[in-house]
C-alpha positions in Angstrom: -16.9 3.0 37.6 -20.4 2.4 36.6 -21.5 -0.4 34.3 -22.1 0.3 30.7 -25.8 -0.2 29.9 -26.6 -3.2 27.7 -23.0 -4.1 26.8 -21.8 -7.6 27.5 -18.0 -7.7 27.6 -17.7 -11.4 28.5 -16.9 -12.3 24.9 -14.9 -9.3 24.0 -11.2 -9.2 23.3 -9.3 -6.0 24.2 -5.9 -4.7 23.2 -4.3 -2.0 25.3 -1.4 -0.1 23.6 0.6 2.5 25.5 4.3 3.2 25.9 3.9 4.2 29.6 3.5 1.2 31.9 1.4 3.0 34.4 -1.0 4.1 31.7 -1.1 0.5 30.3 -1.9 -0.9 33.8 -4.7 1.6 34.3 -6.3 0.7 31.1 -5.9 -3.0 31.7 -7.5 -2.6 35.2 -10.3 -0.7 33.4 -10.8 -3.6 31.0 -10.7 -6.2 33.8 -13.5 -4.4 35.6 -15.5 -4.5 32.4 -15.3 -8.3 32.6 -13.6 -8.7 29.2 -12.9 -12.2 27.8 -9.2 -11.4 26.9 -7.0 -8.5 27.6 -3.6 -8.1 25.9 -1.2 -5.2 26.1 1.8 -3.9 24.2 3.8 -0.8 23.2 5.8 -2.4 20.4 4.5 -1.8 16.8 5.4 -5.2 15.2 4.1 -7.0 18.2 0.8 -5.2 18.0 0.4 -6.1 14.3 1.2 -9.7 15.0 -1.4 -9.9 17.8 -4.0 -8.5 15.4 -3.1 -11.1 12.8 -3.8 -13.9 15.4 -6.7 -12.4 17.4 -9.8 -10.6 16.4 -10.1 -7.7 18.8 -13.4 -5.9 19.6 -11.7 -2.9 21.3 -8.3 -1.4 20.9 -7.3 1.5 23.2 -4.4 2.8 21.1 -1.8 5.3 22.4 -0.5 7.7 19.8 3.1 8.3 21.0 4.8 5.0 21.5 8.4 6.3 21.8 11.0 8.1 19.7 11.9 6.4 16.4 9.0 3.9 16.9 5.8 3.4 15.1 3.2 5.8 16.4 -0.5 5.0 16.8 -1.4 6.6 13.5 1.0 4.4 11.6 -0.2 1.3 13.4 -3.8 2.1 12.7 -3.0 2.7 9.1 -1.2 -0.7 8.8 -4.1 -2.5 10.5 -6.6 -0.9 8.1 -4.5 -1.5 5.0 -3.8 -5.1 5.8 -7.5 -5.7 6.9 -6.4 -7.0 10.3 -9.3 -5.2 12.0 -12.8 -5.0 10.7 -15.4 -2.2 11.1 -16.6 -4.0 14.1 -13.4 -3.2 16.0 -13.7 0.0 18.1 -10.4 2.0 18.2 -10.0 4.7 20.7 -6.9 6.8 20.0 -5.4 8.2 23.2 -2.9 11.0 22.9 -1.1 13.7 24.9 -0.6 15.7 21.7 -3.4 18.0 20.5 -1.7 19.7 17.6 -3.7 20.2 14.5 -1.3 18.1 12.4 -1.6 15.1 14.8 -5.4 15.3 14.9 -5.9 15.7 11.2 -3.4 12.9 10.4 -5.0 10.5 13.0 -8.5 11.2 11.8 -7.6 10.3 8.2 -7.2 6.7 9.3 -10.6 6.8 11.0 -10.3 5.9 14.7 -13.7 5.4 16.3 -12.9 8.2 18.7 -10.0 9.8 20.4 -9.2 11.0 23.9 -6.7 13.6 25.0 -4.5 13.0 28.1 -5.3 13.5 30.9 -8.7 12.0 30.8 -11.1 10.4 33.3 -12.3 6.8 33.2 -15.8 8.2 33.3 -15.1 10.1 30.0 -13.6 6.9 28.5 -16.7 5.0 29.7 -19.0 7.5 28.0 -17.1 7.3 24.8 -17.2 3.5 24.8 -20.9 3.6 25.5 -21.5 5.8 22.6 -19.2 3.7 20.3 -20.8 0.4 21.2 -24.4 1.8 20.8 -23.5 2.9 17.3 -21.8 -0.4 16.5 -24.9 -2.3 17.6 -27.1 -0.1 15.4 -24.8 -0.3 12.4 -23.5 -3.8 12.8 -25.2 -5.4 9.7 -24.1 -2.5 7.5 -20.5 -2.8 8.7 -20.6 -6.5 8.0 -21.8 -5.9 4.4 -19.2 -3.2 3.9 -16.4 -5.6 5.1 -17.8 -8.2 2.6 -17.8 -5.6 -0.2 -21.5 -6.4 -0.7 -22.6 -3.0 -2.1 -26.2 -4.0 -2.9 -26.8 -5.4 0.7 -25.2 -2.2 2.1 -27.7 -0.1 0.2 -30.7 -2.3 1.2 -29.7 -2.1 4.9 -29.1 1.7 4.7 -32.6 2.1 3.3 -34.1 0.3 6.2 -32.2 2.5 8.7 -33.3 5.6 6.8 -36.9 4.6 6.7 -36.8 3.9 10.5 -35.3 7.3 11.2 -32.1 5.9 12.7 -30.1 8.3 14.8 -27.3 7.5 12.2 -29.5 8.4 9.2 -27.0 11.0 7.8 -24.2 8.5 8.0 -26.3 5.9 6.3 -27.1 8.3 3.5 -23.3 9.0 3.1 -22.6 5.2 3.0 -25.4 4.5 0.6 -24.4 7.3 -1.8 -20.8 6.0 -1.8 -22.0 2.5 -2.8 -24.0 3.9 -5.7 -20.9 5.9 -6.7 -18.7 2.8 -6.6 -21.3 0.9 -8.6 -21.1 3.8 -11.2 -24.8 4.5 -10.5 -24.0 8.2 -10.6 -27.5 9.5 -11.0 -28.7 7.7 -7.8 -25.7 9.0 -5.9 -26.2 12.5 -7.3 -29.8 12.7 -6.1 -28.6 12.0 -2.5 -25.7 14.5 -2.8 -27.9 17.3 -4.1 -30.6 16.7 -1.4 -28.1 17.0 1.4 -25.4 19.3 0.0 -26.5 22.2 2.2 -27.1 20.2 5.4 -24.9 20.7 8.4 -22.1 18.2 8.7 -22.7 16.8 5.2 -19.6 18.0 3.5 -19.4 14.5 2.0 -22.3 15.4 -0.3 -20.4 18.3 -1.9 -17.3 16.1 -2.2 -19.5 13.5 -3.9 -20.8 16.0 -6.4 -17.3 17.0 -7.1 -16.3 13.4 -7.8 -19.3 12.9 -10.1 -18.3 16.1 -12.0 -14.8 14.6 -12.5 -16.3 11.3 -13.8 -18.4 13.3 -16.2 -15.3 15.4 -17.2 -17.0 18.6 -16.0 -13.7 19.8 -14.5 -14.7 23.4 -14.2 -17.8 22.4 -12.1 -15.7 20.0 -10.0 -13.0 22.6 -9.3 -15.7 25.2 -8.2 -17.3 22.7 -5.9 -14.0 21.8 -4.2 -13.0 25.5 -3.9 -16.3 26.3 -2.2 -15.8 23.5 0.3 -12.2 24.7 1.1 -13.5 28.3 1.6 -16.2 27.1 4.1 -14.1 24.3 5.7 -10.4 25.1 5.2 -9.3 22.0 7.1 -11.4 19.5 5.1 -8.5 17.7 3.4 -10.3 15.5 0.9 -11.5 18.8 -0.8 -7.8 19.6 -1.4 -7.2 16.1 -2.8 -10.2 16.5 -5.1 -9.2 19.9 -6.4 -5.6 18.7 -7.0 -6.9 15.7 -9.0 -9.1 18.0 -11.0 -6.3 20.3 -11.9 -4.1 17.4 -12.9 -6.8 16.1 -15.2 -6.9 19.6 -16.7 -3.1 19.2 -17.3 -2.4 22.1 -14.8 0.2 20.5 -12.6 1.4 23.8 -11.3 -2.0 24.6 -9.8 -2.3 21.0 -8.4 1.1 21.5 -6.7 -0.1 24.7 -5.1 -3.2 23.1 -3.8 -1.4 20.1 -2.3 1.2 22.5 -0.8 -1.6 24.0 1.3 -2.9 20.6 2.3 0.6 19.4 3.3 1.0 22.6 5.4 -2.2 21.7 7.2 -1.5 18.0 7.6 2.3 17.2 7.1 2.1 13.7 8.5 0.1 12.1 5.7 2.6 10.0 3.7 0.5 9.6 0.6 -0.3 13.2 0.3 3.2 14.4 0.9 4.6 11.9 -1.6 2.1 13.0 -4.2 3.1 16.6 -3.6 6.8 15.7 -3.9 6.2 13.9 -7.1 4.3 16.9 -8.5 7.1 19.2 -7.6 9.6 17.0 -9.3 7.5 16.7 -12.5 7.1 20.4 -12.5 10.9 20.8 -12.2 10.6 22.5 -8.8 13.5 20.7 -7.3 13.9 23.3 -4.5 10.5 22.0 -3.1 10.6 18.4 -4.2 13.9 17.7 -2.4 12.8 18.6 1.1 9.4 17.0 0.4 11.1 13.8 -0.5 13.1 14.1 2.8 9.8 14.4 4.5 8.3 11.3 2.8 11.4 9.3 3.7 11.1 10.2 7.3 7.4 9.5 7.4 7.9 6.1 5.8 10.6 5.0 8.2 8.4 3.3 10.7 5.4 2.7 8.5 4.0 0.3 5.9 5.3 2.8 3.3 9.0 1.9 4.0 10.5 1.3 0.6 13.9 1.9 -1.0 12.2 4.0 -3.7 11.7 6.7 -1.1 15.4 7.1 -0.8 16.0 6.9 -4.5 13.4 9.6 -5.2 15.2 11.8 -2.7 18.6 11.1 -4.3 17.3 11.7 -7.8 15.7 15.0 -6.8 18.9 16.2 -5.0 21.0 15.4 -8.1 18.8 17.6 -10.2 18.6 20.3 -7.4 22.4 20.4 -7.1 22.6 22.1 -10.5 21.0 25.2 -8.9 22.9 25.2 -5.7 26.3 26.7 -4.6 28.8 24.1 -3.5 28.4 25.0 0.2 24.8 24.0 0.2 25.4 21.0 -1.9 27.9 19.7 0.8 25.3 20.3 3.5 22.8 18.2 1.6 25.3 15.6 0.6 25.9 14.1 4.0 22.2 13.8 4.7 21.5 12.1 1.4 24.5 9.7 1.8 23.1 8.7 5.2 19.7 8.0 3.7 21.3 5.9 1.0 23.6 4.0 3.5 20.6 3.2 5.7 18.6 2.0 2.7 21.5 -0.2 1.5 21.6 -1.8 5.0 17.9 -2.3 5.4 17.0 -3.5 1.9 20.1 -5.5 1.0 19.1 -6.8 -2.5 21.5 -6.7 -5.5 19.2 -4.1 -7.2 19.3 -1.8 -4.2 23.0 -2.1 -3.9 23.6 -1.2 -7.5 21.2 1.8 -7.5 22.7 3.1 -4.2 26.2 2.7 -5.7 25.3 4.7 -8.8 23.7 7.5 -6.8 26.7 7.6 -4.5 28.9 7.9 -7.6 26.8 10.8 -9.0 27.0 12.7 -5.7 30.7 12.1 -5.4 31.3 13.5 -8.8 29.0 16.5 -8.0 31.2 17.5 -5.1 34.4 16.9 -7.0 35.3 13.7 -5.2 36.4 12.1 -8.4 38.4 9.1 -7.0 35.5 8.0 -4.7 33.0 8.5 -7.6 35.0 6.3 -10.0 35.3 3.6 -7.3 31.6 3.7 -6.6 30.8 3.5 -10.3 33.2 0.6 -10.9 31.7 -1.4 -8.0 28.1 -0.8 -9.1 28.8 -1.7 -12.8 30.6 -4.9 -11.8 27.7 -6.0 -9.6 25.3 -5.1 -12.4 27.2 -7.3 -14.9 27.1 -10.2 -12.5 23.5 -9.9 -11.4 21.7 -8.4 -14.4 19.2 -11.3 -14.6 18.0 -10.4 -11.1 17.1 -6.8 -11.9 13.5 -5.9 -12.4 12.3 -4.1 -15.6 11.6 -0.9 -13.7 15.1 -1.3 -12.0 16.8 -1.6 -15.4 15.2 1.6 -16.5 16.1 3.5 -13.3 19.7 2.2 -13.5 19.9 3.3 -17.1 18.9 6.8 -16.0 21.7 6.9 -13.4 24.2 5.6 -16.0 23.2 8.2 -18.4 23.8 10.9 -15.8 27.3 9.4 -15.3 27.9 9.6 -19.1 27.7 5.8 -19.6 25.3 6.3 -22.6 26.1 3.0 -24.4 25.4 0.9 -21.3 22.3 2.9 -20.5 21.0 2.3 -24.0 21.7 -1.4 -23.7 19.7 -1.7 -20.4 16.8 0.2 -21.9 16.8 -2.1 -24.9 16.8 -5.1 -22.6 14.0 -3.7 -20.5 11.9 -2.9 -23.6 12.5 -6.4 -24.9 11.4 -8.1 -21.7 8.4 -5.9 -21.4 7.2 -6.7 -24.9 8.0 -10.5 -24.8 6.6 -10.9 -21.3 3.4 -9.0 -21.8 1.3 -12.0 -21.1 3.3 -12.9 -18.0 3.0 -9.4 -16.6 -0.7 -9.1 -17.4 -2.9 -8.5 -14.4 -6.6 -7.8 -13.9 -9.1 -7.4 -11.2 -8.6 -10.9 -9.8 -4.9 -10.2 -9.1 -5.2 -6.5 -8.1 -8.0 -7.3 -5.6 -5.3 -8.4 -3.2 -4.9 -6.2 -0.1 -1.3 -5.3 -0.3 0.5 -2.2 0.9 2.2 0.0 -1.7 5.6 -1.4 -0.5 4.4 -5.0 -0.8 2.9 -4.4 -4.2 6.3 -3.2 -5.4 8.1 -6.1 -3.8 5.7 -8.6 -5.4 6.0 -7.0 -8.8 9.8 -6.9 -8.6 9.8 -10.6 -7.6 7.6 -11.4 -10.6 9.9 -9.5 -13.0 13.1 -11.1 -11.7 11.5 -14.5 -12.1 10.5 -13.7 -15.6 13.9 -12.5 -16.5 15.5 -15.7 -15.2 12.8 -17.8 -17.0 13.5 -16.0 -20.3 17.2 -16.6 -19.8 16.5 -20.3 -19.4 17.5 -20.3 -15.8 14.5 -22.3 -14.7 15.8 -23.6 -11.3 16.8 -20.1 -10.2 13.5 -18.6 -11.4 11.6 -21.3 -9.5 13.6 -20.6 -6.4 13.0 -16.8 -6.6 9.3 -17.2 -7.3 8.9 -19.7 -4.4 10.6 -17.2 -2.1 8.2 -14.5 -3.3 5.3 -16.9 -2.7 6.4 -17.4 0.9 6.2 -13.6 1.4 2.9 -13.3 -0.5 1.1 -16.7 -0.2 -2.2 -15.4 -1.7 -0.7 -13.6 -4.7 -2.4 -15.0 -7.8 0.1 -13.4 -10.2 3.1 -15.1 -8.5 1.3 -18.4 -8.5 0.5 -18.2 -12.2 4.0 -17.2 -13.1 5.5 -20.0 -10.9 3.1 -22.5 -12.5 4.2 -21.5 -15.9 7.9 -21.8 -15.1 7.3 -25.2 -13.4 5.5 -26.5 -16.5 8.2 -25.3 -18.9 11.0 -26.6 -16.7 9.4 -30.0 -16.6 8.8 -30.0 -20.3 12.5 -29.3 -20.9 13.7 -31.8 -18.2 10.9 -34.3 -17.7 12.9 -36.3 -15.1 12.2 -33.4 -12.6 9.1 -34.8 -11.0 9.0 -32.3 -8.1 8.1 -29.5 -10.6 5.0 -31.4 -11.7 4.0 -32.2 -8.1 4.2 -28.5 -7.1 2.3 -27.5 -10.2 -0.5 -29.9 -9.1 -0.7 -28.2 -5.7 -0.8 -24.7 -7.3 -3.5 -25.8 -9.7 -5.6 -27.1 -6.8 -5.3 -23.8 -5.0 -6.1 -21.7 -8.1 -9.1 -23.9 -8.9 -10.7 -22.6 -5.7 -9.4 -19.0 -6.0 -10.3 -18.3 -9.7 -14.0 -18.7 -10.2 -15.2 -15.5 -12.0 -14.6 -15.0 -15.7 -11.5 -12.9 -16.3 -8.3 -12.7 -18.3 -6.5 -14.3 -15.3 -8.9 -17.3 -15.4 -8.4 -17.7 -19.2 -4.6 -17.7 -18.7 -5.0 -20.3 -15.8 -7.1 -22.5 -18.0 -4.4 -22.5 -20.7 -1.8 -23.5 -18.1 -4.0 -26.1 -16.6 -4.6 -27.6 -20.1 -0.8 -27.7 -20.6 -0.4 -29.5 -17.3 -3.0 -32.1 -18.3 -1.2 -32.5 -21.6 2.1 -33.1 -19.8 0.4 -35.6 -17.5 -1.0 -37.5 -20.4 2.4 -37.6 -22.1 3.9 -39.0 -18.9 1.2 -41.7 -18.7 1.9 -42.7 -22.4 5.6 -42.9 -21.7 5.0 -45.1 -18.7 2.8 -47.4 -20.7 5.4 -47.7 -23.4 8.1 -48.5 -20.9 5.9 -51.1 -19.3 5.1 -52.6 -22.6 8.7 -52.8 -23.7 9.7 -54.3 -20.3 7.3 -57.2 -20.7 7.9 -57.6 -24.5 4.4 -56.6 -25.5 
């Protein structure tokens, strides 16, 4: 193996990921010969994510196929990107034995630096790494500014590269135009897009023009631009996404569904796109297509960051609607598959809310297939648990459970739940209010839903006067999401109210002091969140002053003053 010119590996950390030991050992030996500082290896998805949480890797050689029913390389890369566990300075070489179109398109959407097809030579790997590290060295400052979300610096650095005729000039133009777009400087972005819209390998320019047309509500122009891209480059998936969005904004969901159907046929492994397609089918009343699409989203989510009980519930809800169009023989075939999905969901997400929703869907399906005795039993168990644990159900959960109860002809109870949900939503508007300071957190869709559910449960308990339980639930949520400002603010509010009601509980005031210290550092920019925090901080200071006054009076009485 020849040395790679100008690349010093002495300070570089490398992670080798492959399910086959011989392949892992070959890549580890390759990394050893490069003289890398640290070389780790694994084939187990959770272990890989944990390693990336602890160590900043400069190079990941990532196998795609890591075993049946295991996270694959695409899912791992997506998780690392979403959780910001790797920066743009980390080179990711995807290595795969599979060359199908659906694998390649799905993998490319999560932007590996490059990918190799097995069998490959170490010389080819060396060439790819040389190319990747040369580009990284040239673009390093821009990548740093992008990681820091510093758009103005990104633009300035891109301008320098463009003036100096960098070999990555076109990429710099694409990056620069996206920064102008994100800053809502559409005229500046548009000038770049129009200049390069007919240049080879600059499809991004036409995509950008389409996005600007959408922002300007020129939907006919946007649709035409995206259609032209699809005609020229039928595998350019972002054009399908843009066209579907355009049709939805024109209130033409049927056309949007057809566009996404074509995209899903091209790339059936993209969870977000398949889910959007399934949702559109459901909203359009096309349950024949939404039901298998929801099966697909459930399967795609099983080893990914998108794993969430709502994937199973969407499938069950679609199947219940679809069953009205099916003969009993087909219903029974579907039934067993849906029951299995619900049983797995009940086992993997064992919260009271999940158990209740699973029970109600089970009841609906039993009744559909005329299993009346089993249906009644499932309904009784679900309703009994609902009555006991109603304070621990999120607002969205209350509404979904109400929908299931209505399907089961429990109209009075369904109405009661909807009324309760509406009351909580209205009275807790301030508690549930979020803005950019809260939403800037990098959370997966699943984590966002878990965090929101935890907030709502805490609020329900708080409004019911169950302060100790509310504090316990919000503290548990904070352990899962230690940087979530919304959870901290709600916990702070409950702590202060609990202390105000029972001022002998000094621990609440002590924890409130800790949270205030953290939020003082985290909330610095003017926002609604900061305004709310300042009100809570003022309340805390007021309680402290009351405590001091009480202590002084006690001391005065003790000494007869």
